[in-house]
C-alpha positions as CSV (number, residue, x, y, z in Angstrom):
1,M,-10.6,112.8,-62.9
2,S,-9.7,109.1,-62.3
3,S,-11.3,106.5,-64.7
4,P,-13.9,104.3,-62.9
5,A,-12.8,101.0,-61.7
6,P,-13.4,98.3,-64.2
7,S,-16.3,95.7,-63.5
8,L,-15.4,92.2,-62.4
9,T,-16.6,91.1,-65.8
10,D,-14.3,93.4,-67.6
11,S,-11.5,92.9,-65.2
12,L,-11.7,89.1,-65.7
13,R,-12.0,89.2,-69.2
14,A,-8.9,91.3,-69.5
15,V,-6.7,88.5,-68.0
16,G,-7.7,86.2,-70.6
17,F,-10.7,84.6,-69.5
18,R,-12.5,83.1,-72.6
19,G,-15.7,81.4,-71.2
20,E,-19.1,82.9,-70.4
21,L,-19.6,85.7,-67.8
22,R,-22.9,86.4,-66.4
23,P,-22.9,89.3,-63.8
24,H,-25.6,89.3,-61.2
25,E,-27.0,86.0,-62.2
26,P,-29.5,84.3,-60.2
27,L,-28.3,81.1,-58.7
28,A,-31.7,79.4,-57.9
29,P,-31.9,77.6,-61.3
30,Y,-28.5,76.1,-60.9
31,T,-29.4,74.3,-57.7
32,T,-31.5,71.2,-57.1
33,W,-33.4,73.2,-54.3
34,Q,-34.3,75.9,-56.7
35,I,-33.3,78.5,-54.0
36,G,-30.8,81.4,-53.9
37,G,-30.1,84.7,-54.7
38,P,-27.6,86.1,-57.5
39,A,-23.8,85.6,-57.8
40,E,-22.0,88.8,-58.2
41,L,-20.4,87.2,-61.2
42,L,-20.9,83.7,-62.5
43,A,-18.4,82.3,-64.7
44,V,-18.4,79.2,-66.9
45,P,-14.9,78.4,-68.0
46,S,-14.1,77.1,-71.3
47,G,-11.4,74.7,-69.7
48,V,-8.5,74.5,-67.4
49,D,-6.7,77.5,-68.7
50,D,-9.7,79.6,-67.8
51,L,-9.7,78.1,-64.2
52,V,-6.2,78.9,-63.8
53,A,-6.8,82.5,-65.2
54,A,-9.7,83.0,-62.9
55,L,-8.1,81.7,-59.7
56,A,-5.0,83.9,-60.1
57,W,-7.4,86.9,-60.9
58,A,-9.1,86.2,-57.8
59,A,-6.2,85.8,-55.6
60,S,-4.6,89.0,-56.9
61,G,-7.6,91.0,-56.3
62,G,-8.8,89.3,-53.0
63,I,-11.9,88.3,-54.6
64,P,-13.9,85.4,-52.8
65,W,-14.6,82.6,-55.3
66,R,-16.7,79.4,-55.1
67,L,-17.1,76.4,-57.3
68,L,-20.6,75.1,-58.5
69,G,-21.2,71.8,-60.0
70,N,-24.6,70.3,-60.2
71,G,-26.0,72.3,-57.2
72,S,-27.0,69.6,-55.2
73,N,-26.3,69.4,-51.5
74,L,-26.3,73.1,-51.6
75,L,-28.3,76.0,-49.9
76,I,-27.7,79.5,-51.2
77,H,-28.7,82.7,-49.3
78,D,-31.6,84.6,-50.5
79,Q,-29.5,87.6,-50.9
80,G,-27.1,85.7,-53.1
81,V,-23.1,85.7,-52.9
82,R,-20.4,88.1,-53.3
83,G,-17.5,87.5,-55.8
84,L,-16.9,84.9,-58.4
85,V,-18.9,81.6,-58.8
86,L,-17.2,79.1,-61.3
87,R,-19.7,76.6,-62.7
88,V,-17.9,73.6,-64.0
89,R,-20.7,71.2,-64.8
90,K,-20.8,70.1,-68.5
91,V,-17.4,71.8,-68.9
92,L,-14.8,69.4,-67.5
93,D,-17.1,66.5,-68.4
94,E,-14.9,64.0,-70.3
95,I,-15.1,60.3,-69.5
96,K,-12.2,57.8,-70.6
97,V,-11.7,54.2,-70.1
98,D,-8.5,52.5,-70.1
99,G,-8.6,48.8,-69.1
100,P,-10.0,48.7,-65.6
101,R,-9.5,52.5,-64.9
102,L,-12.0,55.1,-65.7
103,T,-11.0,58.8,-65.6
104,A,-13.7,61.4,-65.6
105,G,-13.6,65.2,-65.4
106,A,-14.9,67.2,-62.3
107,G,-18.1,68.2,-64.3
108,A,-19.1,64.9,-65.5
109,S,-22.4,63.4,-64.3
110,F,-21.6,60.8,-61.6
111,P,-24.6,58.7,-62.9
112,A,-23.3,59.1,-66.5
113,V,-19.9,57.7,-65.0
114,A,-21.8,54.7,-63.6
115,R,-23.6,54.0,-66.8
116,T,-20.1,54.3,-68.8
117,A,-18.5,51.8,-66.5
118,A,-21.2,49.3,-66.7
119,A,-21.3,49.6,-70.4
120,R,-17.7,48.5,-70.4
121,G,-18.3,45.6,-67.9
122,L,-16.5,47.4,-65.1
123,A,-17.8,47.2,-61.6
124,G,-17.2,49.5,-58.5
125,L,-19.4,52.5,-59.3
126,Q,-22.9,51.1,-59.6
127,F,-23.9,53.0,-56.7
128,A,-23.1,56.3,-58.3
129,A,-26.2,55.9,-60.6
130,G,-28.4,57.0,-57.4
131,I,-26.3,60.1,-56.9
132,P,-27.4,63.1,-58.9
133,G,-24.2,65.2,-58.8
134,T,-21.0,65.7,-60.6
135,V,-17.8,63.8,-60.1
136,G,-16.1,66.9,-58.6
137,G,-18.8,67.1,-55.9
138,A,-18.8,63.5,-55.3
139,V,-15.0,63.3,-54.7
140,V,-14.9,66.4,-52.4
141,M,-17.8,65.2,-50.1
142,N,-17.0,61.4,-50.5
143,A,-20.5,60.9,-51.7
144,G,-22.0,57.5,-51.1
145,W,-25.0,55.2,-50.8
146,H,-25.1,53.3,-47.5
147,Q,-21.7,51.2,-47.2
148,F,-20.4,52.4,-50.6
149,E,-18.3,55.4,-50.8
150,T,-16.7,57.4,-53.7
151,G,-13.2,57.5,-52.0
152,N,-13.2,53.7,-52.0
153,A,-13.1,53.5,-55.9
154,I,-10.4,56.4,-56.2
155,V,-7.0,55.8,-57.5
156,A,-5.9,59.4,-58.0
157,V,-7.3,62.8,-58.1
158,D,-6.3,65.6,-60.5
159,F,-6.1,68.9,-58.4
160,L,-5.5,72.6,-59.2
161,Q,-4.0,74.6,-56.4
162,P,-5.1,78.3,-56.2
163,D,-1.5,79.4,-57.5
164,G,-2.1,77.6,-60.8
165,H,0.0,74.5,-59.9
166,R,-1.6,71.1,-61.0
167,T,-0.9,68.0,-59.1
168,T,-2.0,64.6,-58.8
169,L,-2.9,63.1,-55.3
170,D,-3.2,59.5,-54.8
171,H,-6.0,57.6,-52.7
172,D,-4.3,58.1,-49.3
173,Q,-3.4,61.7,-49.8
174,C,-7.1,62.5,-50.4
175,A,-7.8,61.6,-46.7
176,F,-11.3,60.5,-47.2
177,I,-13.6,60.1,-44.3
178,Y,-17.3,59.7,-44.0
179,R,-18.8,62.5,-46.3
180,G,-15.7,64.3,-46.3
181,S,-12.1,64.6,-47.8
182,L,-8.9,66.7,-47.8
183,F,-10.5,68.9,-50.4
184,Q,-13.2,70.4,-48.1
185,R,-10.5,72.0,-46.2
186,T,-7.9,72.7,-48.9
187,P,-8.3,75.7,-51.4
188,G,-8.3,74.7,-55.0
189,V,-10.2,72.8,-57.7
190,V,-10.8,69.1,-58.2
191,L,-10.3,68.8,-61.9
192,G,-11.1,65.1,-62.3
193,A,-10.5,61.7,-60.8
194,T,-9.3,58.3,-61.8
195,F,-11.3,55.2,-60.7
196,G,-9.9,51.7,-60.2
197,L,-12.6,49.2,-61.3
198,K,-13.0,45.5,-61.6
199,A,-14.1,43.6,-65.0
200,G,-17.2,41.7,-64.4
201,N,-20.5,40.6,-66.0
202,P,-21.9,43.7,-68.2
203,A,-25.4,42.5,-67.7
204,L,-25.1,42.0,-64.2
205,I,-23.4,45.3,-63.6
206,Q,-26.1,47.0,-65.7
207,A,-28.8,45.5,-63.7
208,E,-27.3,46.7,-60.5
209,V,-27.0,50.3,-61.9
210,E,-30.8,50.0,-62.8
211,Q,-31.6,48.9,-59.2
212,Y,-29.9,52.0,-57.8
213,T,-31.6,54.2,-60.2
214,T,-35.0,52.6,-59.5
215,A,-34.4,52.7,-55.7
216,R,-33.8,56.4,-55.8
217,K,-36.9,57.1,-57.7
218,L,-38.9,54.9,-55.4
219,N,-37.5,56.0,-51.9
220,Q,-36.7,59.7,-52.6
221,P,-38.9,62.6,-53.6
222,V,-37.3,62.9,-57.0
223,D,-40.3,64.8,-58.4
224,R,-39.9,67.9,-56.2
225,P,-36.9,70.2,-55.8
226,S,-34.6,69.0,-52.9
227,C,-31.0,69.2,-52.0
228,G,-30.5,65.4,-51.3
229,S,-30.0,64.2,-47.7
230,V,-30.1,67.1,-45.4
231,Y,-28.3,65.5,-42.6
232,L,-25.3,63.1,-41.9
233,K,-25.9,59.7,-40.6
234,P,-25.9,59.8,-36.9
235,A,-24.0,57.1,-35.0
236,G,-25.8,53.9,-35.1
237,D,-28.9,55.3,-36.6
238,F,-30.4,57.2,-39.5
239,A,-31.5,60.8,-39.6
240,G,-34.7,60.1,-41.8
241,R,-35.7,57.4,-39.1
242,L,-35.3,59.8,-36.2
243,I,-37.1,62.7,-38.1
244,D,-40.0,60.3,-38.8
245,A,-40.0,58.9,-35.3
246,A,-40.4,62.5,-34.1
247,S,-43.7,62.8,-36.2
248,L,-42.0,65.4,-38.3
249,K,-42.9,64.2,-41.9
250,G,-44.9,66.8,-43.5
251,R,-43.6,69.6,-41.0
252,R,-43.6,72.7,-43.1
253,V,-42.2,76.3,-42.9
254,G,-43.4,78.6,-45.7
255,A,-42.9,76.6,-48.9
256,M,-40.4,74.2,-47.5
257,E,-41.5,70.8,-46.3
258,V,-40.2,67.6,-44.7
259,S,-40.9,64.9,-47.4
260,R,-43.5,62.4,-46.5
261,L,-41.6,59.8,-48.5
262,H,-38.2,60.3,-47.0
263,A,-37.7,62.4,-43.8
264,N,-34.2,63.4,-44.5
265,F,-35.4,65.0,-47.7
266,F,-36.8,68.6,-47.4
267,I,-38.8,69.7,-50.6
268,N,-39.4,73.1,-52.1
269,T,-43.1,72.7,-52.7
270,G,-43.2,75.9,-54.8
271,D,-41.5,79.2,-53.9
272,A,-39.4,78.2,-50.7
273,T,-36.7,80.6,-49.6
274,C,-33.3,80.1,-47.9
275,A,-35.0,81.5,-44.7
276,D,-37.8,78.8,-44.8
277,A,-35.2,76.0,-45.3
278,L,-33.0,77.2,-42.3
279,A,-36.1,77.9,-40.0
280,L,-37.4,74.2,-40.9
281,M,-33.8,72.7,-40.2
282,D,-33.9,74.5,-36.9
283,Q,-37.2,73.2,-36.0
284,V,-36.3,69.4,-36.9
285,E,-33.0,69.7,-35.1
286,Q,-34.7,71.1,-31.9
287,E,-37.4,68.4,-32.0
288,V,-35.2,65.4,-32.6
289,A,-32.7,66.6,-29.6
290,M,-35.6,67.1,-27.5
291,Q,-37.3,63.6,-28.0
292,F,-34.1,61.5,-28.5
293,G,-31.2,63.4,-27.4
294,V,-29.5,63.2,-30.8
295,E,-27.9,66.4,-32.3
296,L,-28.3,66.2,-36.3
297,V,-25.4,67.4,-38.1
298,R,-26.1,69.1,-41.5
299,E,-24.8,67.6,-44.6
300,V,-26.0,70.5,-46.9
301,E,-23.5,73.2,-47.8
302,F,-24.7,76.8,-47.0
303,W,-23.4,79.8,-49.1
304,Q,-23.9,83.2,-47.6
């Protein structure tokens, strides 16, 4: 009689993975929306070597894998996801400053990066104080605040290809666009980024950081679970304005509700499900299209 196939946990450990392995781990607690079923296997790498081992293991076994940072801008199916989920938040989180350049790991908090730059009197990332994600996520989606975008400050990105080859891409190679980049369509892992900043008055820079932090608290429902902005900015308009004008603030499906503070934020009022979120998005999109002829485009990433 043949031996039973090893579990994913045993198989990954056998190739030298040293970090934490959590089979059938619920993913809701790892997302800012607090929604999502379990990962077949959640892995927390101990460093880059673990990432290399995990990607090679996944490729050799045909196992799907995903990368999880702070869990913002993310909706996960109620049934969870198959394969491997690699969580890098607080793993690749070192921040270094060398003159006007700041280098941060993909798992570093973007607001923490903004505060570090401000403390060194370096300007260019003040807006990051209002974006509750990781550096990796900010790079991949070219996160921004109105006219400010992550890509504008980037000098280079440290990137790990699925075959284990590590490369450095300069700003132009990253192909940044509005809420997008090369990394959304290229398999691999952003390991970190180097930002080119400008020296300035530390007090003034710190004051701007505080302004972004305060603006987020005043204008966004930070006291309730949300994914951040649900929709991209339509040409010449704002998704939140259109949703508000359609009288959809407070619209609710199950425990998911369009925020009464900012209409482009949907809040989990208690035990909302992925199905609730998807149904509410469908309703909002249909109403806005019917009333204004505008097709809203979802910014949130969906795992299923």
